[in-house]
C-alpha positions as CSV (number, residue, x, y, z in Angstrom):
1,M,-0.1,0.1,0.0
2,F,2.9,2.3,0.8
3,K,5.5,0.8,-1.3
4,E,6.2,3.8,-3.5
5,E,6.6,6.1,-0.2
6,I,8.9,3.4,1.3
7,A,11.0,3.2,-1.9
8,T,11.2,7.2,-1.8
9,A,12.3,7.2,1.7
10,L,14.8,4.4,1.1
11,K,16.5,6.5,-1.8
12,T,16.7,9.5,0.3
13,K,18.0,8.0,3.5
14,Y,20.6,5.5,1.9
15,Q,21.5,7.3,-1.3
16,R,25.3,6.9,-0.3
17,F,25.0,3.2,-0.6
18,G,24.4,3.2,-4.3
19,L,21.5,0.7,-4.3
20,S,20.0,0.0,-7.6
21,N,16.3,0.5,-8.3
22,E,15.8,-3.1,-8.4
23,A,17.3,-3.4,-4.9
24,I,15.0,-0.7,-3.7
25,D,12.1,-2.3,-5.1
26,R,12.9,-5.4,-3.5
27,I,13.3,-3.9,0.0
28,A,10.2,-1.7,-0.4
29,S,8.1,-4.9,-1.3
30,A,9.3,-6.6,1.8
31,R,8.8,-3.9,4.1
32,E,5.3,-2.5,2.9
33,K,3.6,-5.5,4.7
34,T,4.6,-4.1,7.9
35,V,3.6,-0.5,7.3
36,A,-0.1,0.2,8.3
37,S,0.1,4.1,7.8
38,E,2.1,6.7,6.1
39,G,3.3,7.8,9.5
40,D,5.0,4.4,9.9
41,V,7.1,4.8,6.9
42,E,10.1,6.6,8.5
43,A,10.3,4.2,11.4
44,A,10.2,1.2,9.0
45,V,13.0,2.3,6.8
46,A,15.2,2.8,9.8
47,D,14.6,-0.4,11.8
48,V,16.9,-3.5,12.1
49,A,14.8,-5.5,9.5
50,T,15.4,-2.7,6.8
51,M,19.1,-2.7,7.6
52,E,19.5,-6.5,7.3
53,L,17.8,-6.3,3.9
54,I,20.3,-3.5,3.0
55,A,23.2,-5.6,4.0
56,S,21.8,-8.4,1.9
57,E,21.5,-6.3,-1.3
58,L,24.9,-4.8,-0.7
59,Q,26.4,-8.4,-0.5
60,K,24.7,-9.1,-3.7
61,M,26.2,-6.3,-5.3
62,R,29.8,-7.2,-4.0
63,D,29.3,-10.8,-5.4
64,K,28.1,-9.6,-8.7
65,E,31.1,-7.4,-9.1
66,I,33.5,-10.3,-8.2
67,Q,31.7,-12.6,-10.7
68,S,32.1,-9.9,-13.4
69,R,35.8,-9.8,-12.9
70,T,36.0,-13.6,-12.8
71,D,34.0,-13.8,-16.2
72,T,36.2,-11.4,-17.8
73,Q,39.5,-13.3,-16.7
74,R,37.9,-16.4,-17.8
75,A,37.2,-15.1,-21.2
76,F,40.8,-13.7,-21.5
77,D,42.2,-17.2,-20.4
78,T,40.2,-19.0,-23.0
79,Y,41.3,-16.7,-25.7
80,K,45.0,-17.4,-24.8
81,E,44.4,-21.1,-24.9
82,K,42.9,-21.0,-28.3
83,H,45.7,-18.6,-29.7
84,P,48.9,-19.9,-28.2
85,D,51.2,-19.2,-31.2
86,K,49.2,-17.1,-33.7
87,N,49.3,-13.9,-31.6
88,P,51.9,-14.0,-29.0
89,E,50.7,-10.6,-27.7
90,P,46.8,-11.0,-27.3
91,P,44.8,-8.0,-26.7
92,T,44.6,-6.7,-23.3
93,P,41.4,-7.9,-21.8
94,P,38.8,-5.1,-21.2
95,T,39.0,-3.7,-17.6
96,P,36.1,-4.6,-15.6
97,P,34.0,-1.9,-14.0
98,Q,35.7,-1.2,-10.7
99,P,33.4,-0.9,-7.6
100,G,33.2,2.4,-5.9
101,P,33.9,2.8,-2.1
102,M,31.4,0.4,-0.3
103,D,32.7,0.6,3.2
104,E,30.8,-1.5,5.5
105,P,28.4,0.8,7.4
106,E,28.9,1.1,11.1
107,W,25.3,-0.2,11.9
108,A,25.9,-3.2,9.5
109,K,29.3,-4.0,11.2
110,N,27.7,-3.7,14.7
111,L,24.8,-6.1,13.4
112,R,27.2,-8.7,12.0
113,E,29.6,-8.7,15.0
114,R,26.6,-9.1,17.4
115,F,25.3,-12.2,15.3
116,E,28.8,-13.6,15.5
117,R,29.4,-13.0,19.1
118,E,26.0,-14.6,20.0
119,D,26.8,-17.5,17.8
120,K,30.1,-18.2,19.5
121,E,28.5,-17.8,22.9
122,K,25.9,-20.4,21.9
123,R,28.5,-23.0,20.5
124,D,30.7,-22.4,23.7
125,K,27.8,-23.0,26.0
126,Q,26.9,-26.3,24.1
127,V,30.7,-27.5,24.4
128,R,30.6,-26.7,28.1
129,D,27.2,-28.4,28.8
130,A,28.5,-31.4,27.0
131,L,31.7,-31.6,29.0
132,T,29.9,-30.9,32.4
133,A,27.7,-34.0,31.5
134,R,30.6,-36.2,30.8
135,L,32.1,-35.1,34.0
136,K,29.1,-36.2,36.0
137,M,29.1,-39.4,34.1
138,E,32.7,-40.1,35.1
139,G,31.9,-39.6,38.7
140,C,32.7,-36.0,39.3
141,S,29.5,-34.9,41.0
142,N,30.6,-32.1,43.4
143,T,28.8,-29.2,41.8
144,G,30.7,-26.5,43.3
145,I,34.1,-27.9,42.0
146,I,32.7,-28.6,38.6
147,K,31.6,-25.1,38.2
148,F,35.1,-24.0,39.2
149,V,36.8,-26.2,36.9
150,M,34.6,-25.2,34.0
151,T,35.1,-21.6,34.7
152,E,38.8,-22.1,34.5
153,Y,38.6,-24.2,31.3
154,S,39.9,-23.0,28.0
155,P,39.8,-25.0,24.9
156,V,42.8,-26.5,23.3
157,E,43.0,-26.3,19.4
158,G,42.8,-29.9,18.1
159,E,41.9,-31.4,21.4
160,S,39.4,-34.3,21.3
161,E,36.4,-34.5,23.6
162,D,37.9,-37.4,25.5
163,D,41.2,-35.6,25.9
164,A,39.2,-32.6,27.3
165,V,37.4,-34.8,29.8
166,K,40.6,-36.1,30.8
167,R,42.2,-32.8,31.4
168,L,39.2,-31.6,33.2
169,K,39.2,-34.6,35.6
170,E,42.7,-33.8,36.6
171,S,41.8,-30.3,37.3
172,Y,38.8,-31.6,39.2
173,S,41.0,-33.8,41.3
174,S,43.5,-31.1,42.0
175,A,40.8,-28.7,42.9
176,Y,39.0,-31.2,45.2
177,T,42.1,-32.1,47.1
178,E,43.1,-28.5,47.7
179,T,39.5,-27.9,49.0
180,F,38.7,-30.8,51.1
181,G,42.3,-32.2,51.9
182,A,44.9,-34.6,50.5
183,G,43.2,-37.8,51.6
184,P,41.3,-40.4,49.4
185,I,39.1,-38.6,46.9
186,P,35.8,-40.7,46.9
187,G,34.5,-41.1,43.3
188,Y,36.2,-37.7,42.3
189,G,34.1,-35.9,45.0
190,I,30.8,-37.7,45.3
191,S,30.8,-36.8,48.9
192,I,33.0,-35.0,51.7
193,P,35.3,-37.4,53.3
194,A,33.9,-38.4,56.7
195,E,36.9,-37.3,58.8
196,I,37.0,-33.9,57.3
197,N,33.3,-33.5,57.8
198,A,33.7,-34.6,61.4
199,A,36.5,-32.4,62.0
200,D,34.5,-29.3,60.7
201,K,31.6,-30.3,63.0
202,A,33.9,-30.4,66.0
203,A,35.6,-27.1,65.2
204,Q,32.1,-25.5,64.9
205,A,31.1,-26.9,68.2
206,R,34.2,-25.4,69.9
207,E,33.4,-22.0,68.5
208,D,29.7,-22.2,69.6
209,A,30.9,-23.2,73.2
210,K,33.2,-20.4,73.5
211,R,30.4,-17.9,72.4
212,V,28.1,-19.2,75.1
213,R,30.9,-18.8,77.8
214,G,31.8,-15.4,76.7
């Protein structure tokens, strides 16, 4: 309904990007479905959805320019193959049109970096969740120590999951021993050693008695 108004606003606002009329038309067609009144046009051409469409069109322009250069070079190579001796100096291939300055807009850069960051965080969480599950399956069930070990965990390039689990179990054992003592570690920390637990309770009882007498 407001496609023409959207197209006009796009040409005015994003003139510096050099978008073709076809690109403008595609963006306007996609955005007109979300515009209920003429007053919504300005907001629609400036929102994230429109920016993503513009970024897509700019990428298409870059791809087309690269393909144009590739086709020109391919034609030149074919000519040289067909005329190896007849013309030792084949004509210089026509210079393809050079793209103008198309620096990535700041908003597009920020959007791309945000998507990349969110994707990396999601993949890192999946890896850490999988390793945590493996540790628990291996008997490392002290939640506090597991969280500490996973906080300190850094992936090693080329390391398999089994090797990562082995390294984490060693870190877990070390952290558990440092926290609960150097005695036997039951099942990689399934429970606190009885003698340590009893000692803690005795110490607490002495402290309580002192407070009562004081």
